[in-house]
C-alpha positions in Angstrom: 2.3 -125.1 -65.5 5.6 -125.0 -63.5 6.4 -121.8 -62.5 9.6 -120.6 -63.9 11.7 -117.8 -62.3 14.7 -116.0 -62.6 15.5 -116.2 -59.0 17.9 -119.4 -58.1 16.9 -121.6 -55.1 18.8 -122.2 -51.9 18.5 -125.8 -52.0 16.5 -128.6 -53.9 14.9 -131.3 -52.4 13.9 -134.6 -54.2 11.0 -136.9 -53.3 7.6 -135.1 -53.0 5.9 -137.5 -50.6 4.3 -136.3 -47.6 7.4 -135.5 -45.3 9.2 -134.1 -48.9 6.1 -131.6 -49.0 5.8 -130.7 -45.7 9.5 -130.3 -45.4 9.7 -127.6 -48.6 6.8 -125.7 -47.3 8.6 -125.1 -43.8 11.8 -124.2 -45.5 9.8 -121.6 -47.7 8.3 -120.3 -44.8 11.6 -119.7 -43.1 12.6 -117.8 -46.2 14.5 -120.1 -48.0 13.9 -120.6 -51.9 13.4 -124.1 -52.7 13.7 -126.3 -55.9 11.3 -129.3 -55.6 11.7 -132.5 -57.9 10.3 -135.8 -58.1 10.9 -138.7 -60.4 7.3 -138.5 -61.6 6.9 -134.6 -63.1 3.4 -134.6 -62.4 3.7 -134.7 -58.8 5.9 -131.9 -58.9 3.1 -129.6 -61.0 0.3 -131.0 -58.8 2.2 -129.7 -55.6 2.9 -126.4 -57.1 -0.7 -125.9 -58.1 -2.2 -126.8 -55.0 0.1 -127.1 -51.7 2.7 -124.5 -52.3 0.3 -122.2 -54.6 1.3 -118.6 -53.8 4.9 -119.3 -52.8 8.4 -118.9 -53.8 9.1 -122.5 -54.5 10.3 -123.7 -57.9 9.8 -126.8 -59.8 12.0 -128.6 -61.8 11.1 -131.3 -64.5 14.7 -133.0 -65.1 17.8 -133.5 -63.0 19.4 -131.1 -65.1 17.0 -128.6 -64.9 16.9 -129.1 -61.2 20.9 -128.3 -61.0 20.5 -125.2 -63.6 17.9 -123.6 -61.0 20.3 -124.2 -57.7 22.4 -121.7 -56.8 26.4 -122.3 -56.1 27.2 -123.8 -53.8 24.6 -126.5 -55.1 22.8 -128.3 -52.2 20.4 -130.9 -52.6 18.7 -132.9 -50.3 17.2 -136.8 -50.8 13.9 -138.2 -49.5 13.4 -141.1 -51.5 12.8 -144.5 -50.6 16.1 -146.5 -50.1 16.2 -148.7 -53.2 16.2 -145.3 -55.3 18.9 -143.3 -53.3 22.0 -144.4 -55.3 20.4 -144.0 -58.8 19.4 -140.9 -58.1 22.7 -139.9 -56.3 24.5 -140.6 -59.6 22.4 -139.1 -61.7 22.7 -135.9 -59.8 26.8 -136.2 -59.7 26.6 -136.7 -63.4 24.4 -133.8 -64.0 26.8 -131.5 -61.8 30.1 -133.2 -63.3 28.7 -132.3 -66.9 27.7 -128.7 -66.0 31.3 -128.3 -64.5 32.8 -129.7 -67.2 30.6 -127.4 -69.4 31.5 -124.4 -67.6 35.1 -125.0 -68.0 34.9 -125.7 -71.4 33.4 -121.6 -71.6 35.7 -120.7 -69.5 38.6 -121.8 -71.7 36.9 -120.8 -74.8 36.4 -117.0 -73.7 39.8 -116.9 -72.0 38.6 -116.0 -68.5 
């Protein structure tokens, strides 16, 4: 089962191949809270249940979930094959813009 914590992540990393997993573990060892995401969610679950067991690393099941678990300003690192970079980047932009629009709508409704 994916870890769900109230604590927000300092950074998210997309791409759980060997380099991505090691970078996440390194950031965790330096005191950063990291949100791990991969296109195939089973890889996130496996990473959290094995290599990342007993750490503060948070898993995400979707781009929206990942963005919701990040502190502001949101920081995302991509470690994916070149052919996937543009697709993932545009999806992140869409999610961030959608979240920002939702916040603006809520602020206007509540007259903040």
